[in-house]
N, C-alpha and C positions, 0 to 999 in steps of 0.2 A: 306619809308614809305610804309609800307602792302599795299597789295592791294587783294581781294576777286572777282573773276570774276563775274560776273551775264549776263544773256542775253542782247547782243544788249550794252553791254556798253562800253565806250571809254575808254582807259586805260589811266591813269592818267600821263603816261611819255610821249606820245606819243604828248604830247604840244609842246616837245623838237625833234621832229623827223623831220618834214620837212609839208610844207603847213599851219602852226599855223596862224590865222587871227590876228584882233590886239587884239583882246579879250584872246588870246588863243585856240581860238577853232580851233580843226584840221580840215581838209577840204579834205585831201587823202595823203596815203604814199604808197610805195613799195607794193607788195608782200612779198617781203623777209623779209622786217619790218615785216610784220604781222604775217608771220611767226618765226620770231624771239619775238615779244610780246606776240605771244600763248605761246610759250614755257614756256617765263618767267612768265608768268600769272599763268599756268599749274604747275609750283615748281619743272622744268625738272633740277635736279642736276649737270647735265653733258649732253656733251655732245660727241661723238666720230666721227670722220672724217677722211676722207685723201681730200684734195684738190683736185679740179679737177671743166673741165668742167661742168657745168651745174649748181652747186649747188656756185659760186664763190659769187654771191650774199648775198643770204643765210649766208655764213660763215660772209663776211665782217657784215652785219646786226648783225648777233649774236656779234661779236667781238667791235661793238658799241654804241647795244641796249642793252645787257642784258649783262655785264660782270659778272654779279652772277653767270652765267650758266658757267662751267668750261669745257674747249673746249680740246680735248686730239685727236692729230694727230697722228695716229698708221702710221707704215708700208705697211698695207695689209688688204685691206677691208676685207677680212673673220677677220685676228684679232679684227676692230673695232666694228663688228656687235656681236662677242664672247662675246665681252667686256660691249657690249650694254646686251644684254643676261643678263651676269652676275648681273649689274645692275640691270635688270629686276627684279630679283629672289630677289635679297635684299634690293630694298628700298620701297616694293611694290608696283611699278607706272612702266610706259613701260620704258624701256631705249632705247634710242633714238638716232640714227647713221643719218650719212649722207652721200650718194655714187655719185659721180658724174657718168657721163652717159656711156653707155652699157660696155666698160672695168670693171671701179668701180662695177657696178651695178651687175653686172654677177660674181665677183668675192666674193660676199656676199651669192652664194645661198647655200653651206653646213652651211653657218649658221643660215640662217634662217629654214631652216630644221633641225637645230640641235634646235632652240627658238621653233618649234614646236612641237616635240616629249617630248622636255623638258618642255613644257609646260609653260614657260617663256613669259611675255608681255613685246613686242617688238617694235616699231616702227621702222622702216626704210623709211626716205625720198630720192627717188631717182630724180636727176636731170635729166629733158630730155631737147632735143633738142626743142625750137620753135615751135608751134602748124603748123606754118606758111612754114615749110619746112616737117610736116610729111607725111610719106607716099615717101619720094625723098631718104631717105637711106641716111640721111645726116649722116659728119663724128662722130665717136664714139658712132652712135646711133642707139638704137633697137626699133621697130618702136608700138609694142605690150608687154609690160611688165605685163599685164595682164594674159597673155599666159605662159607667165615666169615663174609669180612669183605665179599663180595659183594655182598650185597645192600644194606650198609649206606654202604658209600661210593662215592665217584665213579670208584675206579680200584684196583687191589692190583696190586702190581709185587711180582714175585719177581727179585733182583740174584743171579744165579749165576756169576758171575765178580767180582774186583776190579774189573777194567776196566773193566765196565761200568756201575761207582758215580755218578760224575758226572753218564753221559749219562742212567739213569735215574733220579736226584735232579732232575735239571732237568725230566725230563717231568713227574713228578710235581710238579713247582709249577708247572709250564704246567696241568695239569691243575686243580688245586687252586683257581690262581687268574681259570682262563676260564669264561665263560658264567657259569652260576647255579655260584658257588663253594660250596666244600664240601670236604670231608676224602678225603686221601686214604692208603693203607697201603701199606709197602714193608718188606719181608720180608728181612733178609740174613743166612743162615746163619753159624755160627761159625767154618767153614773158611773163609766168604770173609772174613770182618772179618779173622781171621788173616794170610789170604795177602797177598803184596807183588804189586805192579802199582806202572805210571809213574803220578805222581800229574799228573794233568791234570783242567782244573779246565772246564768247558763256560759261554760265558756266558751272563747270566745271562735268560730266555727275554721276549721282547719277546711282548707280551700283546696280542691284536685286540680292537681297540675299533672295534664296528660301528657308522655312525650312519642318520641317516634321510635316504633319497633323496628328492631334490627334489621328487618327484612326491607321495610320501606327505606331504611339509613340506604342499603347494599341498590333498590332501585332508584334513590334518587341518585346515586353516587356515578351509575351508567348512564341516565342521563346527562347528567351535568358534564360527564367526561367529554363527551365528543361534543356538546353543543359550541357553537360558532358564534352564535349572536344572542347569549342570554341575558337577562335583566330581573335581577332581583327587585319586589314591588311590598316597600313594608308600610305597615299602616297599623291601626287601631288602640287600642288602651290594654291599660297594664301592663306596661314593660319597665323592665330593671333598667336602668343606667349599664349596669355592667354587662348586660347581656347587651344591648345596645352596642357598647361597645367592641363587642365580642362580632357579633355580627358584620361591625364595619371592618374587622382586622380578616375573620372569612370572605368577604367578598375581595379585598386588595389581592388575601393569598391566591383565591381563584381565578382570579383577574374578571371579576364580573360587575357592571355598573349597576348600582340601587338609587330606585328613585323611590318615594311615598306618596301616599295616596294625597287624597285632599284636605288639607288644613293638618297635616301632619309633616311638614315638612322640619320641624325641630327635631324628629327620632336620625338623624345622620346630619355629622359636622357638617357644612357647606365648604369648609375647605377640606375638606377628605377628597381626595381625587379618584373614590370612586360615585360621590355624589353626583346626581346628573341630573336633577328638579322632581317637579312633582306634577301630577296625572290630578286630572279633574278639570273644573272650574278655574279658565286662565292657562291652561297650558301651553306650554310653548308649541306652537304646530308642528315646529323639526321635532321633537321629541315626542310628538304624534307618533309622527311617521316612524318614526325608530319601536315604539313599540310594537308594533303593528309587522316591523320588518322582524323583530327579535326569534329567532328560533326554539327558544327555551323562556317561559315566561315563569317564575317564581314568587307567588306572592304569600305573603308572611303575614299572617295576623290583621291582614285589611278585607274588608267587603268589597264584593264586584258587585254593588249597584251601581244605579242610576250616573250619579254624581261619580267614581270613579272610571267610567266607560264610558267618557264623553268622548264623541270624536268631533268629525267634522260638519260644519253647521247646527253643532249645540245639540247632535242629536247622541242620546244614551244608549250603551250597548254594543255602540259603534267603535269604538278604541281597539276592544277583543271581542272578536266573533264568538259567540256564544255556543254554537253548531261548530264543535271539533273538526266536524270531516271538509267545515268551510275555509277554516283559519287559512290563510293566507302563510308561505314558507315555510310551511311544513309545520307548524309553529305549538310545541306544545305546552301544556300547562299545568303545573304543579302548586296547591291551593293550600295551604297549610291552617288550619284555624283552631280554637278553640270550642267553635260551638258547632256538632257536628248540623246544624239547622243553617248553617252559612255554606257548611260544602255541597255542594251539588245541588243547588237550590235553584242558579238560573243558566250557569257554568260546568259542565259535564268536565271534569278536570281530566286528565291523561292521569293522575296522581293525587288523590283527595286525600290527607292527613290530620288527625283531628291529633291536634297538641295544640298546648299553651308556649305561646310565644315564646318565654324564656327558656322553657324548657325544650322547645325547639332549638333553641341555637344552643344550650349544653347538648345536647344529643349529639349533633352536628360538629360541632367543637371536639366533642371526646372520640367520635369517629374516624374524624379527617387528622385528628393528633399526630399519629404517628405514621401516617400517607405521607408520599408527594402530591401537589395540589391535584383536585379532579379534574383533570383534562391533561389530554395526549397533546403529542407534537406539534399536531397540525392545528388543533381544536388555540393552544397555548397562544400563536402566534396571531390567528385570525382575533382572538378576543381583545390581545395586545392594541391591535390596530380599531376595532371596536370601541371598546374603553377611551381609545384617546379622540374618535371622532368624534363621542357625544358627551365626553368632558369639553373639548374644544367647541361643541355646539350651546353646552349649559352658558361657557362664560360670554359666548358673544351674546346670547339672548339679556344675559341682567346687565350687561353694559351697551344697551343700545336702546331704541325704542326713544319717540319724540312726544312731551305736553305743549298744546296748544297757547298762547296767551302770556302775560306777563310772570305767570309765575310758573314754574316748570316744579313738577312734582317727582320728576326722575333726581331732579337734584335736592327734593327736600329730603326725599328717604335715601338717598347717598348720604344725605350729610348727617342725618339722623342716626343711619347707621355709624357713621364711626364714632357718632358719640357716646351710642351706648354701649354697656357690658358686657361681654359674652353670657352673662345667667339673667340679662332683662327680659322682664315679659313683656310681651305685645298681645293685645287682645284688641279685637273688632269685629261689628258686625258682619250684613250683609248689605249689598252694591259695590257697584264699579269700581268708585274708590279703593274698596278691598284689593284689587289688585294690584295696585301698586305699591303695598306693603307687601304681597305676596310674592312682585317678581323682583324688586329690590331691598331688601331689608332681610342680612341672612341671619340662620342663628347658628349656633356652636356647641348649643345644652339640651338636650330632651326638658320636656317640660317647660319651654318658652315662648310657646303658641299657643292662644287658643282662638278658636273661632268657630262660629254653631254652622253644620253641615245641614240642618235646615230650612236654613234662608230666613231663620228670624233676625230683626230687627233689632235694634236696643241694645244686644248681650252684649256688646264691647265692654261699658260702662261699669255694669253691673257688672258680669265676669272677672276684671278688674280689680272690682272691693274684696268679691270673694279672694280673689289671691293674696291681697294685703291682708286677708286675719290669718292666713296660712303661715306666708312667708317672714324667713327671719327681718326683722328689719335691715332698713336701706336696701333694698334691691329696688333696683329700677323699673317702673311697671306704666308700662304707655297704654292707654285706651285710645284707638282709632275711632271714627267714628264720620259720616258723610250728614248732610245736614239732617235730610229725613230719616236717618236710622239714633242720632242722637235723639231727635224729640221725640221718637216713639218713648222712651224710657229716661227723659233727659232730667225730671224729679231724685234722681238717685245722686244729684249734683250734692245735693241737700243733703243725703245720707254720708257720702265721702267727706264730707267736711267735717259732719257732725261725728264722724267715730276717727276723725284723726287722723287720714289715712294721706301715706304721700302718693298723689300721683299726678302723672304729665295726661292730658285728654288733648289730642288734633283733629280739630274738627274742618273737613273736608267741606267746601260751603260752594257749591255750585245754584243753587236755591233750583233742587229738582230732585225727582227719584230717576237719578241717574240710570242705572241699568235700566229702569223698562220704557224713559225714555227713548233710551239709544235701540231698545226691542222693538216698539212699537213704529221709529221711523226706518227700521231693517227690513219689518214685516207690512207695514201699508205707507209707508211717504210721508204718516202725520204723528204728532201724538195727542192724546188727553187726559187729562186730569193729573200729568208729570209736573206741569209748572206750580213751584212754590213761593211763598212769599220768602220776604227780604226782611230774615232775622237779625238783628247783632249781639249775635254771640255772647261778642266777650261783655255786654250791657249785662244779657240774660243772664251769664256765669256769676258776674258781680254780684246781682244780686242774691245769689248763697254763698256769698265770702270767698269765690274765686279768683286766685290772682289770672289777672286775663291781658291777652295780646292778642292784635289782629296783623295778617300780613297779607298784603299782595303783590308784592314783587320778591323774583327770588332773591335778591340781594341781602334783602330783610331777613331771611329766615335764620342764618346762621346766629348773629348777632341776639335775635330771639330767642333759640332754643338755647343757647349762654345761658340767657337771663332764666329763663325759667326753670332752666335744669339744677339753678345755682338756687332758688326759689325750697322753703322748705311744704309742706300743704299738697292743696289739690290747684293744679295751675290748666290752663288752657288756650291755648292757640287756634285762634280761629284761622286756616286758609282760604282765602277769598278767590274763586277762581269764577272761567268762564264757563255759562252754561254748557256749552258743546265738549264743556269736556269729562271723557269719557273714561276708556281703559287707553295703556298705551296707543301711540301710532308708528306705525314701520319708520 
């Protein structure tokens, strides 16, 4: 039976819960049951968790009353929260995870921070000791989660009565999905989960979608009309596929190159003639030069923080000059974002527009539907030359570079790229190893790339598990990690095996924290604390029931990859490279 929640509605399945009268009327149910029914009514596909004190009633209610929700138990709370973040980015609604009292809840803090920096919608439900013992230092308890999570999340809510569960969950949903998307924390004391109340499920919130006013579209048209070297920089989350296709069409029609913000390179098909690369860590130095030379930057749904403005020497806020008066080449900046707090926060834009990404593209498309391209004769010819140069430089970048040693990572990733389907999902964590797939793997559909902007190591494997929980069966999923990165949360290999997930893991093993090793040597001429012990990852993964291979020479990778892709379940390929292998060499 399908169910469309409306304000004040009693869920039809609740008559079988408890307290049903002679005519099937529901009197009262537990707060835990209300949580489960609200999640079910809102269409939550999966909940990640680790069972523990504070959430036992909620877990049991999910098992007994909403069996349509997949329950996935992890080995570490960070892993379950990374998976929930991935679900939020891929599903178009908040990923939901449950954390037990303080030890469990506090283990999620980096993952909550990662969801915030990645603008990923997520709702973390934290179990708390009963309100009757609040302030008494109850076992496994932290008495002020608002102060703990306040700097990390968009909002922290305390549910103090079962009657307010629906109200506050609807608010959490709205906050997680509105403006700049991100994580929300809901704290539910045990006595609230145990107490009873009437089951009432509020309607799913209507999300605001501000658009661009007609007058501002006119200003945008005037600025683009005469631009000779414009670049669109697309980024952020919350996009619909149709809007991204429309954006690419607008770029082609107006002859404007399109780059993406850091770790959003899947927003534009890499085969599209307007795609010219990704800014942020690992940016092509030539593209960085072109961004500085652009006379008009249109930043659409992207944030202009340190990562997206890294310039020469890994210096933040250098790619684009914050002070409009000091920008070279007469550069003008248009910044379009759904969150007013992002506009003019660091960069004073020549045109700052508060608009949701899809609505902004729709408005631009409608305004230009009957017009000629937004360029005059002089600018059109200049733009054609400009786009041709940037596209040629992009192709030169992804077909060059070299790797030291007997295992060539460039060949590894070009081979992997050819073997993957267009809708394959690739995840990674943080480290020098991540620069290789960033440069040599191509993306052709949105929602095929996941990686943390927070620099969180250990993210990729858990995110891949989250992706597998909500994607249709048969989708290829590849988690890429360095040896240091994987060992931050390698325990989730067991989770993937237990959940019956199909997943390929690539581990680049150089026996070092490669990115930090390189930074130390660049700064001080020596390294400290970066050398790691030798781990036989094939044997390690085999202990979890993972089919594994070791590759040490380039010629062995292609047949090994073919064998791994032909196998079901969780598979792992260890790529053993020299310690000196960092990012691609010129």
